[in-house]
N, C-alpha and C positions, 0 to 999 in steps of 0.2 A: 284352518281356523285356529288351531293351536299356536301356529307360527305368528299369526296376526294379533292374538292375545298378548304373545311375548313381546312383540314389537310395541304395542301399546303400553305395556307395563314398563318396558325399558325407556320409552319416551316419557312416561309419567314420572319414573324415577329420575331421569335427567332433568325434567322440569321442577321436580321437587328439590333436587340438589341445588338448582340455580336459584329458586326462590330462597331457599334457606341461606345460600351465600350472599344474595342481595340483602336479605333482612340482617344478617350478621354485620354486612358493610355498613348499612344504615345505622344500626346500632352504634357502631365503632365511631361513625362520623358524628353522631349525636353526642356521644361522650367527648369527642375531641372538641366540638363546639361549646359544650358545657365548660370544659377546662379553659378554653380561650376566653370565654364570656367572663369566668371568674377571675382570670388573669387581667382582663381590660379593666375590671371593677377595681382590682387591687392597684393597678397602675394609676388609674384616675384618683383613687384615694391618696396614694403616695404623692402624686403631682399637686394635689390641693395642699397637702402637708408642707411640701417643699415651698410652694408659692407663699404660703403664710409665713414660713421661716424666712424666706427671702425679703418679704416685706419688712419683718421685724429687724433683720440685719440691715436692711437699707436705711430704715429710720434711725437705728443706732448709729450708723456711720455718718449720716446727715447730722445728728446730733453732735457727735465727736468733732466733725469738721466746723460746724458753727461755733463750737465752744473753743476751737483752737484758733489762734491768731494766724497760724500759717496759712490757713485757708480762707481767711477773711479777705474780702475784695479790697484792692488797694485803689488809692486815688490814681486815676488815669494821668494826671498831669505829672505826677511824680515818677512815672515809669520810664525807663530807658528805651531809646529807640534804636 
């Protein structure tokens, strides 16, 4: 009977260690997911900022091109062939 109790205790200990290991693994994965989620949010925010800056720069370039005679459309009859 004593030997059976020791086997049960050993099995319980192994089971407890396995549960503890799994819980720690889950917690680590949760932290990793939180970190990744925060990184995704930061990248989305940076992406929106860069898109906005690109629109401003695009408009600026269009304005410069329209103000410059070099980029004005020329008469198609006067073009060389």
